[in-house]
Each structure stands twice: as C-alpha cells, then as structure tokens.
Residue frames as qw, qx, qy, qz and C-alpha x, y, z in Angstrom:
[[0.033, 0.805, 0.511, 0.300, 8.83, -9.32, -10.17],
 [0.368, -0.295, -0.196, 0.860, 9.62, -5.66, -9.65],
 [0.125, 0.913, 0.382, 0.076, 7.83, -2.33, -9.69],
 [0.507, -0.136, 0.037, 0.850, 9.90, 0.69, -10.70],
 [0.211, 0.943, 0.237, -0.102, 9.46, 4.38, -11.24],
 [0.621, 0.054, 0.188, 0.759, 11.89, 6.37, -13.34],
 [0.152, 0.067, 0.080, 0.983, 11.95, 10.14, -12.92],
 [0.132, -0.651, -0.735, -0.139, 8.36, 10.33, -11.71],
 [0.055, 0.019, -0.163, 0.985, 7.05, 13.88, -11.34],
 [0.109, -0.647, -0.753, -0.045, 3.69, 15.21, -10.18],
 [0.029, 0.151, -0.052, 0.987, 2.10, 18.67, -10.20],
 [0.006, -0.683, -0.701, 0.205, -1.00, 20.04, -8.52],
 [0.148, 0.967, 0.185, -0.093, -1.95, 23.15, -10.43],
 [0.368, 0.850, -0.293, 0.237, 1.16, 25.32, -10.46],
 [0.455, -0.683, 0.544, -0.176, 2.89, 23.44, -7.62],
 [0.657, 0.327, -0.678, -0.031, 5.31, 20.59, -8.19],
 [0.786, -0.493, 0.185, -0.324, 4.78, 17.89, -5.57],
 [0.894, -0.187, 0.343, 0.218, 7.19, 15.15, -6.72],
 [0.175, 0.868, -0.392, -0.250, 10.57, 15.84, -8.28],
 [0.564, 0.539, -0.617, -0.101, 11.89, 12.98, -10.40],
 [0.680, -0.414, 0.533, -0.286, 11.40, 10.00, -8.08],
 [0.563, 0.328, -0.749, -0.120, 13.40, 6.86, -8.90],
 [0.628, -0.296, 0.507, -0.512, 12.02, 3.92, -6.93],
 [0.517, 0.165, -0.813, -0.210, 12.09, 0.11, -6.87],
 [0.657, -0.259, 0.492, -0.509, 9.98, -2.46, -5.02],
 [0.331, 0.287, -0.875, -0.205, 10.74, -6.17, -5.38],
 [0.823, -0.246, -0.362, -0.362, 8.59, -9.24, -4.82],
 [0.819, -0.224, -0.455, 0.270, 9.12, -10.85, -1.43],
 [0.387, 0.005, -0.315, 0.866, 10.15, -7.55, 0.17],
 [0.116, -0.878, -0.438, 0.153, 8.52, -4.73, 2.11],
 [0.403, 0.291, 0.071, 0.865, 9.61, -1.40, 0.67],
 [0.245, -0.744, -0.513, 0.351, 8.81, 1.35, 3.12],
 [0.224, 0.585, 0.136, 0.768, 8.30, 5.02, 2.28],
 [0.445, -0.602, -0.471, 0.466, 8.79, 7.23, 5.32],
 [0.223, 0.288, 0.060, 0.929, 8.77, 10.93, 6.05],
 [0.064, 0.327, 0.518, -0.788, 6.85, 13.62, 7.88],
 [0.377, 0.694, 0.576, -0.210, 3.48, 15.04, 6.79],
 [0.312, 0.899, 0.066, -0.298, 3.32, 16.86, 3.48],
 [0.263, -0.595, 0.613, 0.448, 6.48, 15.48, 1.84],
 [0.510, 0.416, -0.490, -0.572, 4.69, 13.64, -1.00],
 [0.216, -0.156, 0.961, -0.078, 4.33, 10.07, 0.30],
 [0.506, 0.430, 0.673, -0.327, 0.61, 9.67, -0.32],
 [0.461, 0.729, -0.135, -0.488, 0.81, 11.61, -3.58],
 [0.094, 0.480, -0.831, -0.265, 3.47, 9.18, -4.79],
 [0.318, 0.103, 0.932, -0.140, 1.29, 6.20, -3.90],
 [0.513, 0.620, 0.397, -0.442, -1.67, 7.76, -5.72],
 [0.337, 0.687, -0.459, -0.452, 0.51, 8.33, -8.76],
 [0.083, -0.236, 0.962, 0.112, 1.42, 4.62, -8.70],
 [0.345, 0.325, 0.841, -0.260, -2.21, 3.57, -8.35],
 [0.155, 0.349, 0.634, 0.672, -3.39, 5.87, -11.14],
 [0.122, -0.800, -0.570, 0.143, -5.64, 8.05, -8.98],
 [0.061, -0.865, 0.102, 0.487, -3.32, 11.01, -9.59],
 [0.774, 0.596, 0.104, 0.188, -2.12, 11.60, -13.14],
 [0.629, -0.459, 0.163, 0.606, 1.65, 11.92, -13.01],
 [0.235, 0.890, -0.098, -0.378, 3.23, 14.81, -14.91],
 [0.506, 0.669, -0.537, -0.085, 6.25, 12.90, -16.18],
 [0.219, -0.442, 0.855, -0.159, 8.40, 9.82, -15.77],
 [0.627, 0.068, -0.693, -0.350, 7.58, 6.14, -16.04],
 [0.678, -0.297, 0.545, -0.393, 5.95, 3.43, -13.95],
 [0.523, 0.375, -0.731, -0.226, 7.31, 0.01, -14.94],
 [0.772, -0.254, 0.464, -0.351, 6.03, -3.39, -13.79],
 [0.827, -0.007, 0.539, 0.161, 8.00, -6.50, -14.74],
 [0.409, -0.170, 0.513, 0.735, 9.84, -4.50, -17.38],
 [0.154, 0.567, 0.655, 0.475, 6.66, -3.21, -19.02],
 [0.000, 0.022, -0.125, 0.992, 5.83, 0.49, -18.97],
 [0.090, 0.499, 0.825, -0.249, 2.32, 1.02, -17.65],
 [0.060, 0.475, 0.415, 0.774, 1.61, 4.33, -19.33],
 [0.207, -0.091, 0.330, -0.916, -1.01, 6.63, -17.85],
 [0.335, -0.280, -0.867, -0.240, -3.68, 4.11, -16.94],
 [0.527, -0.531, -0.073, -0.659, -6.90, 4.61, -15.01],
 [0.392, -0.439, 0.679, -0.439, -7.08, 3.18, -11.46],
 [0.895, 0.068, 0.310, -0.312, -9.18, 0.20, -12.59],
 [0.781, 0.547, -0.298, 0.044, -6.63, -0.56, -15.32],
 [0.082, 0.623, -0.684, 0.370, -3.79, -0.40, -12.80],
 [0.667, -0.245, 0.557, -0.429, -5.73, -2.80, -10.57],
 [0.936, 0.298, 0.066, -0.174, -6.17, -5.21, -13.47],
 [0.569, 0.632, -0.481, 0.212, -2.40, -5.05, -14.11],
 [0.777, -0.141, -0.537, 0.299, -1.80, -6.11, -10.51],
 [0.169, 0.233, -0.394, 0.873, -1.57, -2.98, -8.34],
 [0.462, -0.635, -0.598, -0.160, -3.90, -3.06, -5.35],
 [0.123, 0.417, -0.309, 0.846, -4.13, -0.16, -2.89],
 [0.419, -0.618, -0.624, 0.232, -5.27, 0.14, 0.72],
 [0.176, 0.671, 0.058, 0.718, -5.87, 3.89, 0.87],
 [0.120, 0.011, -0.519, 0.846, -5.49, 6.24, 3.78],
 [0.469, 0.028, 0.187, -0.863, -8.90, 6.43, 5.46],
 [0.431, 0.040, 0.893, -0.119, -9.72, 2.86, 4.36],
 [0.396, 0.260, -0.372, -0.798, -12.50, 3.89, 1.89],
 [0.089, 0.200, 0.976, -0.001, -14.76, 0.97, 2.68],
 [0.305, -0.357, -0.473, -0.746, -18.44, 1.20, 1.67],
 [0.172, -0.151, 0.646, -0.728, -20.33, 1.98, 4.90],
 [0.698, 0.078, 0.167, -0.692, -23.77, 0.80, 3.76],
 [0.765, 0.241, -0.565, -0.195, -22.56, -2.50, 2.26],
 [0.890, -0.442, 0.095, -0.057, -22.06, -5.54, 4.44],
 [0.403, -0.641, 0.609, 0.237, -18.59, -6.82, 5.19],
 [0.660, 0.122, 0.700, 0.243, -19.06, -9.62, 2.66],
 [0.485, 0.812, 0.317, 0.076, -20.36, -7.21, 0.02],
 [0.069, -0.926, 0.323, 0.182, -17.33, -4.96, 0.61],
 [0.525, -0.364, 0.716, 0.281, -15.06, -7.95, 0.02],
 [0.632, 0.416, 0.635, 0.155, -16.97, -8.88, -3.11],
 [0.290, 0.926, -0.011, -0.239, -16.29, -5.47, -4.69],
 [0.263, -0.627, 0.646, 0.348, -12.77, -6.82, -5.31],
 [0.695, 0.201, 0.684, 0.098, -14.19, -9.42, -7.70],
 [0.472, 0.830, 0.085, -0.286, -14.41, -6.83, -10.48],
 [0.175, 0.773, -0.573, -0.209, -10.75, -7.37, -11.44],
 [0.414, -0.257, 0.873, -0.005, -10.88, -11.18, -11.26],
 [0.331, 0.030, -0.789, -0.517, -11.90, -13.75, -13.86],
 [0.707, -0.290, -0.109, -0.635, -15.39, -15.07, -13.15],
 [0.857, -0.055, -0.511, 0.026, -14.00, -18.48, -12.18],
 [0.509, 0.078, -0.534, 0.671, -11.90, -16.93, -9.37],
 [0.247, -0.506, 0.025, -0.826, -14.59, -14.78, -7.78],
 [0.752, -0.492, -0.438, -0.025, -14.65, -16.09, -4.24],
 [0.280, -0.835, 0.361, -0.306, -13.30, -15.08, -0.85],
 [0.633, 0.287, -0.695, 0.184, -10.30, -17.37, -0.16],
 [0.769, -0.513, -0.371, 0.084, -10.16, -19.24, 3.16],
 [0.592, 0.065, -0.246, 0.765, -6.85, -17.45, 3.82],
 [0.090, -0.547, -0.048, -0.831, -8.74, -14.16, 4.26],
 [0.687, -0.587, -0.149, -0.403, -10.80, -15.49, 7.14],
 [0.857, -0.188, -0.291, 0.381, -7.79, -17.27, 8.63],
 [0.428, 0.202, -0.163, 0.866, -5.87, -13.97, 8.73],
 [0.209, -0.184, 0.128, -0.952, -8.89, -11.84, 9.69],
 [0.136, -0.302, -0.941, 0.067, -11.34, -14.07, 11.61],
 [0.134, 0.438, 0.435, -0.775, -13.38, -11.04, 12.72],
 [0.317, 0.262, -0.390, -0.824, -14.49, -10.55, 9.11],
 [0.329, -0.143, -0.898, -0.254, -16.12, -13.97, 9.02],
 [0.136, -0.408, -0.758, 0.491, -17.88, -13.32, 12.32],
 [0.124, 0.590, 0.239, -0.762, -19.14, -9.95, 11.08],
 [0.260, 0.092, 0.721, 0.635, -19.87, -10.86, 7.47],
 [0.005, 0.667, 0.684, 0.294, -23.46, -9.60, 7.62],
 [0.245, -0.743, -0.266, 0.563, -22.65, -6.39, 9.51],
 [0.405, 0.892, 0.120, 0.157, -22.51, -3.12, 7.60],
 [0.678, 0.272, -0.177, 0.660, -19.03, -1.77, 6.97],
 [0.031, -0.663, 0.091, -0.743, -19.89, 1.50, 8.62],
 [0.740, -0.604, -0.047, -0.291, -20.71, -0.29, 11.88],
 [0.882, -0.012, -0.251, 0.400, -17.19, -1.68, 12.27],
 [0.452, -0.801, 0.069, 0.386, -14.52, -0.10, 14.44],
 [0.253, 0.867, -0.367, -0.222, -11.60, 1.68, 12.79],
 [0.279, -0.470, 0.831, 0.108, -9.35, -1.33, 13.31],
 [0.620, 0.260, 0.737, -0.064, -11.92, -3.71, 11.86],
 [0.533, 0.812, 0.102, -0.217, -12.41, -1.43, 8.85],
 [0.051, 0.763, -0.606, -0.219, -8.65, -1.45, 8.28],
 [0.460, -0.141, 0.875, 0.054, -8.65, -5.25, 8.32],
 [0.620, 0.571, 0.512, -0.166, -11.53, -5.20, 5.84],
 [0.354, 0.875, -0.198, -0.266, -9.66, -2.80, 3.53],
 [0.132, -0.570, 0.790, 0.183, -6.52, -4.97, 3.56],
 [0.552, 0.118, 0.824, -0.052, -8.55, -8.14, 2.98],
 [0.583, 0.725, 0.263, -0.256, -10.39, -6.54, 0.05],
 [0.225, 0.814, -0.473, -0.251, -7.06, -5.58, -1.53],
 [0.329, -0.357, 0.872, 0.071, -5.70, -9.11, -1.03],
 [0.685, 0.356, 0.605, -0.195, -8.69, -10.69, -2.79],
 [0.511, 0.801, -0.123, -0.286, -7.56, -8.92, -5.98],
 [0.921, -0.028, 0.217, 0.324, -4.47, -11.19, -5.94],
 [0.204, 0.963, -0.154, -0.085, -2.12, -8.26, -6.50],
 [0.797, 0.300, -0.193, 0.487, 1.43, -8.35, -7.74],
 [0.261, 0.255, -0.309, 0.879, 1.99, -5.12, -5.80],
 [0.375, -0.723, -0.578, 0.050, 0.18, -4.22, -2.57],
 [0.182, 0.454, -0.120, 0.864, 0.22, -0.50, -1.75],
 [0.470, -0.621, -0.590, 0.211, -0.52, 0.33, 1.91],
 [0.121, 0.595, -0.044, 0.793, -1.02, 3.96, 2.92],
 [0.177, -0.392, 0.486, -0.761, -0.63, 4.59, 6.68],
 [0.625, -0.253, -0.690, -0.263, -2.29, 1.32, 7.79],
 [0.445, -0.257, -0.677, 0.526, -1.59, 2.01, 11.49],
 [0.053, -0.260, 0.052, -0.963, -3.23, 5.46, 11.55],
 [0.542, -0.261, 0.121, -0.790, -5.80, 5.65, 14.35],
 [0.823, -0.048, -0.534, -0.190, -5.60, 1.91, 15.04],
 [0.692, -0.639, 0.254, -0.220, -5.39, 0.26, 18.46],
 [0.107, -0.662, 0.739, 0.064, -2.09, -1.51, 19.31],
 [0.633, -0.045, 0.771, -0.058, -3.38, -5.09, 19.12],
 [0.709, 0.638, 0.285, -0.095, -4.70, -4.52, 15.59],
 [0.210, 0.865, -0.438, -0.123, -1.40, -2.87, 14.59],
 [0.382, -0.431, 0.817, 0.032, 0.38, -6.04, 15.70],
 [0.716, 0.299, 0.626, -0.080, -2.01, -8.20, 13.69],
 [0.548, 0.824, -0.014, -0.140, -1.54, -6.05, 10.59],
 [0.042, -0.755, 0.646, 0.101, 2.22, -6.43, 11.02],
 [0.560, -0.140, 0.817, -0.002, 1.86, -10.21, 11.14],
 [0.700, 0.578, 0.402, -0.121, -0.28, -10.18, 7.99],
 [0.343, 0.878, -0.299, -0.146, 2.28, -8.07, 6.11],
 [0.253, -0.556, 0.790, 0.060, 5.06, -10.45, 7.20],
 [0.685, 0.167, 0.703, -0.093, 2.96, -13.43, 6.07],
 [0.636, 0.744, 0.159, -0.128, 2.38, -11.90, 2.64],
 [0.118, 0.834, -0.526, -0.120, 6.07, -11.03, 2.28],
 [0.442, -0.372, 0.816, 0.004, 7.15, -14.55, 3.20],
 [0.778, 0.394, 0.472, -0.132, 4.93, -16.03, 0.49],
 [0.493, -0.307, 0.493, 0.648, 7.30, -14.32, -1.94],
 [0.398, 0.444, 0.657, 0.462, 5.06, -13.50, -4.88],
 [0.006, -0.914, -0.371, -0.167, 4.08, -9.97, -3.97],
 [0.371, 0.245, -0.202, 0.873, 5.90, -6.65, -3.67],
 [0.318, -0.781, -0.520, 0.136, 4.62, -4.67, -0.67],
 [0.251, 0.423, -0.056, 0.869, 4.93, -0.89, -0.61],
 [0.429, -0.657, -0.566, 0.251, 4.25, 0.57, 2.83],
 [0.081, 0.615, -0.061, 0.782, 3.78, 4.29, 3.46],
 [0.666, -0.562, -0.473, 0.131, 4.16, 4.80, 7.20],
 [0.003, -0.792, 0.253, -0.555, 4.96, 7.44, 9.81],
 [0.797, -0.554, 0.178, -0.162, 5.00, 5.07, 12.81],
 [0.210, 0.739, -0.640, -0.020, 8.76, 4.58, 12.87],
 [0.392, -0.342, 0.838, -0.165, 9.08, 1.39, 14.89],
 [0.780, 0.331, 0.467, -0.252, 6.39, -0.39, 12.87],
 [0.623, 0.752, -0.171, -0.133, 7.99, 0.64, 9.57],
 [0.049, 0.700, -0.710, 0.053, 11.54, -0.17, 10.64],
 [0.584, -0.199, 0.756, -0.218, 10.51, -3.56, 11.96],
 [0.785, 0.404, 0.442, -0.154, 8.90, -4.62, 8.68],
 [0.439, 0.837, -0.206, -0.254, 11.05, -2.92, 6.05],
 [0.872, 0.024, 0.264, 0.411, 13.58, -4.62, 3.81],
 [0.418, 0.252, 0.213, 0.846, 14.26, -1.42, 1.88],
 [0.106, -0.760, -0.429, 0.476, 13.53, 2.17, 2.84],
 [0.286, 0.492, 0.254, 0.782, 12.93, 5.45, 1.06],
 [0.200, -0.624, -0.426, 0.624, 12.76, 8.62, 3.15],
 [0.270, 0.694, 0.414, 0.524, 10.96, 11.44, 1.36],
 [0.263, -0.577, -0.229, 0.738, 11.62, 15.14, 1.96],
 [0.224, 0.668, -0.020, -0.709, 9.82, 17.88, 0.03],
 [0.774, 0.547, 0.054, -0.314, 9.01, 15.65, -2.92],
 [0.484, 0.616, -0.622, 0.016, 12.46, 14.12, -3.29],
 [0.927, -0.212, -0.287, 0.115, 14.19, 11.03, -1.92],
 [0.195, -0.886, 0.359, -0.221, 16.38, 12.21, 0.97],
 [0.249, -0.474, 0.839, -0.098, 17.70, 8.75, 1.88],
 [0.914, 0.136, -0.111, -0.365, 17.33, 5.26, 0.49],
 [0.208, 0.486, -0.847, 0.062, 18.88, 1.84, 0.86],
 [0.716, -0.199, -0.665, -0.070, 18.42, -1.69, 2.12],
 [0.594, -0.761, 0.027, -0.260, 17.73, -1.72, 5.85],
 [0.919, -0.222, -0.004, 0.326, 20.76, -3.93, 6.30],
 [0.585, 0.344, 0.016, 0.734, 22.94, -1.12, 4.89],
 [0.101, -0.698, -0.037, -0.708, 21.43, 1.70, 6.96],
 [0.244, -0.064, -0.713, 0.654, 21.74, 2.60, 10.61],
 [0.173, -0.715, -0.677, 0.006, 18.57, 3.23, 12.55],
 [0.265, -0.654, -0.171, 0.688, 20.04, 6.53, 13.79],
 [0.138, -0.144, 0.457, 0.867, 20.72, 7.77, 10.25],
 [0.105, -0.460, -0.755, -0.455, 17.17, 6.93, 9.19],
 [0.261, -0.736, -0.543, 0.308, 15.69, 8.60, 12.28],
 [0.229, -0.501, 0.052, 0.833, 17.71, 11.76, 11.59],
 [0.021, 0.050, 0.613, 0.788, 16.60, 11.82, 7.96],
 [0.174, -0.552, -0.801, -0.153, 13.02, 11.04, 8.96],
 [0.268, -0.765, -0.442, 0.384, 12.87, 14.04, 11.31],
 [0.345, 0.031, 0.201, 0.916, 14.37, 16.66, 8.97]]
C-alpha cells in the first residue's frame, strides 16, 4: 500500500504555497515531513486530507487517483488525520469523542477496540470525563486514538509533540512504532522536534518555501545533512 502525490500545488488567494510536490509514503513506514515554520508542511497535510482544495497535481492511493474529495470522503477512502491543535470536542465525553470516528465504519465494526485502551489506558479511566477537562497530553492521546478507530490505511499526524510533556511524547513515540510494526498502515508525520522525528522516521522530506529541499531514506542520509537542510 502506498500514498503518492504527483506535482501537488496549492494556492491561497494569489499566493502559491506548494510548488509541485512529489511525495511517497509506504505501508509499514514512518514518512516524516520536517522544516521550519511557514514552509508548507501543514498545508500539504491538509491538501492530502481534503481540508484544503489543491490547485493542481494528483493524490494517489494504491494506484487509484483520489480526485478532489471532501474530507469525509478522504476518511472513507482510508486517510485519517490527527490535526495540529487536536480538535477534540470539549463538551463531549472521552468515549463520545472516540465514537465520532464510527461515522466512517460499517455498523458492524462500530466499537472501541481493546487495543485503544491498551495503548492509552488513561482514556479508559477517563471515559466519562469531558474532552475539554483533559490535559493537553491526554487530549493528544484522545485525538490519536480517535484517528486509529477509523482503521486508516494512512495516518496523518500534524505536530503531535507540540506543547506535550516529555513522558507523553515518549508514549506517543511508542504508539507510532507499534502501528508501524503492524505493517498495514502508512504513517505520515509532520514534526519540528528533530530528535523525535529522526528517531521514528524511515523516510524524510524536508520542506523549504513550499518545495522539497531534501528527501531520502534515513539510511541514505546523514543526520548532519538533514539538520543543515532543516535549519535553512
């Protein structure tokens, strides 16, 4: 299974944000998108998820062009996103937040798998608490769990370490590794925390001003070269 973009472009008004991005993410790998603020990382992820309408180019999943689909259609095709800022529902309980993921599942599969509570035990303990009462780290766990319930082919993670305490960052890293090792899912990670991204990545793309400044398998790249490109 592979997600690809071919020549993806994006405009906001009269400004071009993305300039012909060619990209690949394979099942069983973490593909990391790195770069400083304002270089187009989040915009690219939103273009993949359908929340931003791309100007040109293709998004291809398993050899099938996805066209310009709405976010809910992209989710039904297998793209699940954990957005920057988490976007949980503050007045819904933890369990109700998880159940919002059921919308893309067949009725027979609408349940919270045991795996969710094994990976995020705090969510079971706090199932009746309102989402808005959780800490930032707990909300991030909830957002990742909600995305996992959709059984995605591609999991899109936008800055999952932002504003999160170190012990939760470590747990999120373990969850990403667990999902990668299962082999059926492509994981796309947008991240500025260099050590976290480098530690998890199988393949890297460094963005600079809406283009790909550097890309390759981690095994083919030196950490110094990536750091230099990352800090341009």
